[in-house]
C-alpha positions in Angstrom: 0.0 0.0 0.0 2.8 2.4 1.0 4.7 1.6 -2.2 1.6 2.3 -4.3 0.9 5.6 -2.5 4.5 6.7 -3.1 4.2 5.9 -6.8 1.0 8.0 -7.0 2.7 10.9 -5.3 5.7 10.6 -7.5 3.5 10.7 -10.6 1.7 13.8 -9.4 5.0 15.5 -8.7 6.3 14.7 -12.2 3.0 15.9 -13.7 3.5 19.3 -12.1 7.1 19.5 -13.3 6.4 18.4 -16.8 3.5 20.7 -17.6 5.5 22.3 -20.5 6.2 19.1 -22.4 4.1 19.2 -25.6 3.2 15.6 -26.0 0.3 13.1 -25.3 0.5 9.7 -23.7 -2.0 6.9 -24.4 -3.9 5.4 -21.5 -6.5 2.6 -21.3 -9.9 4.1 -20.5 -12.4 2.6 -18.0 -14.6 1.7 -20.9 -11.9 -0.4 -22.5 -11.2 2.2 -25.2 -8.4 4.7 -25.7 -7.3 7.9 -23.8 -4.7 10.5 -24.3 -3.2 12.7 -21.7 -2.5 16.4 -22.5 0.3 17.7 -20.4 -0.5 21.3 -21.4 -3.7 21.3 -19.3 -3.2 18.0 -17.4 -6.4 16.3 -18.5 -7.4 13.1 -20.4 -9.6 12.8 -23.5 -11.0 9.4 -24.2 -12.9 7.2 -26.5 -15.6 8.9 -28.7 -14.5 12.4 -27.5 -10.9 11.6 -28.5 -11.9 10.3 -31.9 -14.0 13.5 -32.5 -11.1 15.6 -31.3 -8.6 14.0 -33.6 -10.8 13.9 -36.7 -12.4 17.3 -36.5 -9.5 19.7 -36.1 -7.6 18.9 -32.9 -6.0 21.7 -31.0 -6.6 24.3 -33.7 -10.4 24.0 -33.4 -11.0 22.8 -29.8 -8.0 23.9 -27.9 -6.9 21.7 -25.0 -9.2 19.9 -22.5 -9.9 21.9 -19.4 -12.0 19.3 -17.6 -12.3 15.5 -17.4 -15.4 14.0 -19.0 -18.3 14.0 -16.5 -22.0 13.4 -16.3 -23.7 16.9 -16.3 -26.9 16.7 -14.2 -28.2 19.9 -15.7 -28.0 18.7 -19.3 -28.6 15.0 -18.6 -25.5 14.3 -20.8 -21.9 13.2 -20.5 -19.8 16.2 -21.4 -16.2 17.5 -21.5 -15.1 21.0 -21.8 -12.2 22.2 -24.0 -10.8 25.7 -24.2 -13.1 26.6 -27.1 -16.0 24.1 -27.0 -18.1 21.7 -25.0 -18.4 18.1 -26.3 -21.6 16.2 -25.5 -22.3 12.5 -25.8 -25.7 11.7 -27.2 -25.8 7.8 -27.3 -29.3 7.6 -28.9 -28.4 9.7 -31.9 -27.5 7.9 -35.1 -23.8 7.9 -36.3 -22.0 10.2 -36.8 -24.0 12.5 -34.5 -23.4 10.8 -31.2 -20.9 13.5 -30.3 -22.2 17.0 -30.7 -20.9 20.4 -29.6 -22.7 22.6 -27.1 -24.4 25.8 -28.3 -22.3 28.0 -26.0 -23.0 31.3 -27.7 -26.7 30.8 -27.3 -26.3 29.6 -23.7 -24.1 32.6 -22.9 -26.8 34.9 -24.2 -25.1 36.6 -27.1 -27.9 37.9 -29.4 -27.8 40.1 -32.4 -30.5 41.4 -34.8 -30.8 39.7 -38.1 -29.1 41.0 -41.3 -30.7 44.1 -42.8 -32.3 43.6 -46.3 -29.4 45.4 -48.0 -26.9 43.0 -46.3 -28.5 39.9 -47.7 -26.9 38.7 -51.0 -29.2 38.1 -54.0 -27.7 34.6 -54.3 -25.1 32.5 -52.4 -21.6 32.3 -53.8 -18.1 31.6 -52.7 -17.9 35.1 -51.1 -21.3 35.2 -49.3 -23.8 32.8 -47.9 -27.1 33.7 -46.3 -28.5 31.4 -43.7 -32.3 31.9 -43.4 -32.4 29.6 -40.4 -31.0 32.4 -38.2 -31.2 35.4 -40.6 -27.4 36.1 -40.9 -24.8 36.2 -43.6 -21.3 34.7 -43.5 -18.8 36.2 -45.9 -15.2 36.3 -47.1 -12.5 34.8 -44.8 -15.2 33.8 -42.2 -17.0 31.8 -44.9 -13.8 30.2 -46.1 -12.9 29.1 -42.6 -16.5 28.0 -41.8 -16.5 25.8 -44.9 -13.0 24.4 -44.5 -13.2 23.5 -40.8 -16.5 21.7 -40.5 -19.4 24.1 -41.2 -22.6 23.7 -39.2 -21.5 20.6 -37.4 -18.6 22.4 -35.8 -19.8 26.1 -35.6 -23.5 25.9 -35.9 -25.5 28.6 -37.7 -24.3 32.2 -37.6 -25.7 34.4 -34.8 -24.4 37.8 -36.1 -22.8 39.4 -39.2 -19.1 40.0 -38.9 -18.5 43.1 -36.8 -15.8 45.2 -35.1 -15.6 44.3 -31.4 -12.9 44.4 -28.8 -10.4 45.7 -31.3 -11.0 42.7 -33.6 -13.2 41.8 -36.6 -15.3 38.9 -35.2 -18.4 36.8 -36.0 -20.6 34.8 -33.7 -22.0 31.4 -34.4 -24.2 29.2 -32.2 -21.2 27.2 -31.0 -18.2 29.5 -31.5 -16.9 33.1 -32.0 -14.4 33.6 -34.8 -11.7 36.3 -34.6 -9.8 37.6 -37.6 -6.1 38.2 -36.8 -4.2 39.8 -39.7 -1.0 39.8 -37.7 -0.8 36.0 -37.7 0.4 33.8 -40.5 -2.3 31.8 -42.2 -4.7 30.6 -41.0 -5.4 34.1 -39.6 -8.7 33.0 -38.0 -8.7 32.2 -34.3 -11.5 31.0 -32.0 -12.5 32.7 -28.8 -12.0 30.4 -25.7 -15.8 30.1 -25.1 -15.3 26.9 -23.2 -13.1 28.7 -20.7 -15.5 31.6 -20.6 -18.5 29.4 -20.0 -16.8 27.4 -17.2 -15.6 30.6 -15.5 -18.9 32.5 -15.9 -21.5 29.8 -15.5 -19.7 27.4 -13.2 -21.4 24.3 -11.9 -18.5 22.0 -12.9 -17.8 19.2 -10.4 -14.5 19.8 -8.6 -13.3 16.3 -9.5 -13.7 17.1 -13.2 -11.6 20.3 -12.9 -8.9 18.7 -10.8 -5.6 18.3 -12.9 -4.7 14.6 -13.4 -1.3 12.9 -13.2 0.1 11.2 -16.3 0.6 7.5 -16.8 4.1 6.0 -17.1 5.9 7.7 -19.9 9.2 9.1 -21.1 9.2 11.8 -18.4 9.3 9.1 -15.7 12.3 7.2 -17.1 15.5 7.4 -15.0 17.9 10.0 -16.3 15.4 11.9 -18.3 16.1 15.6 -18.5 12.9 17.7 -18.1 12.3 20.5 -20.6 12.8 24.0 -19.1 9.7 26.1 -18.6 9.1 28.2 -21.7 9.6 31.9 -21.4 6.5 34.0 -21.8 7.1 36.3 -24.8 3.6 37.6 -25.6 0.3 38.2 -23.8 -3.0 37.4 -25.6 -5.8 39.2 -23.9 -9.6 38.8 -24.5 -12.4 40.5 -22.5 -16.1 40.3 -22.3 -18.8 41.9 -20.2 -21.7 40.1 -18.5 -24.3 42.3 -20.1 -24.0 43.7 -23.6 -27.2 45.7 -23.1 -27.7 47.3 -19.7 -29.7 49.9 -17.8 -28.3 53.4 -17.2 -27.7 52.3 -13.7 -26.9 49.0 -12.0 -24.0 46.6 -12.0 -21.6 45.3 -14.7 -18.9 42.7 -14.6 -15.9 42.5 -16.9 -14.3 39.1 -17.5 -10.6 38.9 -18.7 -8.8 35.9 -20.1 -5.0 36.0 -20.5 -2.8 33.4 -22.3 0.8 33.3 -23.6 2.3 32.8 -27.0 1.5 29.0 -26.8 -2.2 29.8 -25.9 -1.5 28.6 -22.3 -3.3 30.3 -19.4 -1.2 32.8 -17.5 -1.6 32.9 -13.7 -0.7 36.0 -11.7 -1.2 38.8 -14.3 -2.5 42.1 -13.0 -5.3 44.0 -14.8 -6.5 47.6 -15.0 -9.6 48.6 -16.8 -10.8 52.1 -17.9 -14.5 52.5 -18.4 -14.9 55.5 -20.7 -18.0 57.6 -20.3 -18.8 60.9 -22.0 -18.7 62.6 -18.6 -15.3 61.1 -17.6 -13.5 57.8 -17.1 -13.7 55.3 -14.3 -10.4 53.4 -13.6 -10.3 50.1 -11.7 -7.5 47.8 -10.7 -8.7 44.2 -10.3 -8.4 43.1 -6.7 -7.2 39.7 -7.7 -4.6 38.5 -10.2 -5.6 36.1 -12.9 -6.1 32.5 -11.6 -4.6 29.2 -12.8 -7.1 29.2 -15.7 -5.9 32.7 -16.8 -9.2 34.3 -15.7 -10.1 37.3 -13.6 -13.2 39.4 -13.2 -14.3 42.7 -11.7 -17.7 44.1 -10.7 -18.5 47.8 -10.8 -21.5 50.1 -10.7 -22.5 51.8 -13.9 -22.5 55.6 -14.0 -25.6 57.2 -15.3 -25.1 58.1 -18.9 -26.9 58.8 -22.2 -29.0 55.9 -23.4 -27.9 54.3 -26.7 -24.3 55.5 -26.5 -21.7 52.8 -26.4 -19.4 52.7 -23.3 -16.0 51.4 -24.2 -13.9 49.4 -21.6 -10.1 49.6 -22.2 -8.3 46.6 -20.6 -4.5 46.6 -19.9 -2.8 43.5 -18.6 0.8 43.4 -17.2 2.9 40.3 -16.4 6.6 39.9 -16.1 7.4 43.2 -17.9 5.0 42.5 -20.7 1.8 44.4 -21.5 -1.3 43.3 -23.4 -4.3 45.3 -24.3 -7.8 44.9 -25.6 -11.3 46.5 -25.5 -14.8 45.5 -24.8 -18.0 47.5 -24.5 -21.6 47.7 -23.3 -24.6 49.7 -24.3 -26.8 51.4 -21.6 -30.3 51.5 -23.0 -33.1 51.9 -20.5 
């Protein structure tokens, strides 16, 4: 018993030390299938979820797992959260629809009016496609990426037109938010980490599903193995959202900030300052807490009375280890 306990503790220690090794290790699942361990976030992906992950885009589309698979009592489904998506197991569906992706944009409450008549193309083409199911148009690079990376099965139907938001050109779909990044080499499209945002904002995840796991026996546990040094953080990627896009002229608002490094790994311990820009003057807030181990932080503040229908911009500045990252978000006081 003591020997087994020591082995478990040793494995946990090694898992912590080897968090920067970019590799996966196979493990036998409880269902008799396959699992792979992702050292980047210290979670397993198994069986049908693993097959879906590997055949539908891998880390580019889903990001890394941020929970273990678990039975969600609210949904009545077995699910697993990834940085960008939630996978759901629907055993009664016909193949290949037993694994579906959650409608996180809908569940998070992002809603936009349908396309105006002048925005709707007369006919669909390789440049524009109108979806009457939700009343929105997908165009240009957003349409190219949508078609190339799985279409409706991955992203769902569009929930907005492309728009300028938080300093980026973005478009919302039922399951994802695409971001256009001209500064990156192709593909220039990136996906907002809606899985992380949902877990942080909505919560309700069992603690055991969030707990980092230790790896199975692998190369990092062989005698004499040299562990890779912890990579240096060279860039801050910052995204921000607000709890309420449309608000009253008074009341409360919460800003959520998510920070990752150049490898898209969460950064813990970053400090954040926001400037809420009203016509009558700015409010400046320093977050009371640093970003947590998931790269998240939030701040609640009271809204100043202001002109209805005038956008209030929130500037976000993040600092960490001598680096600075910036972004913007906004909300619209209305009633």
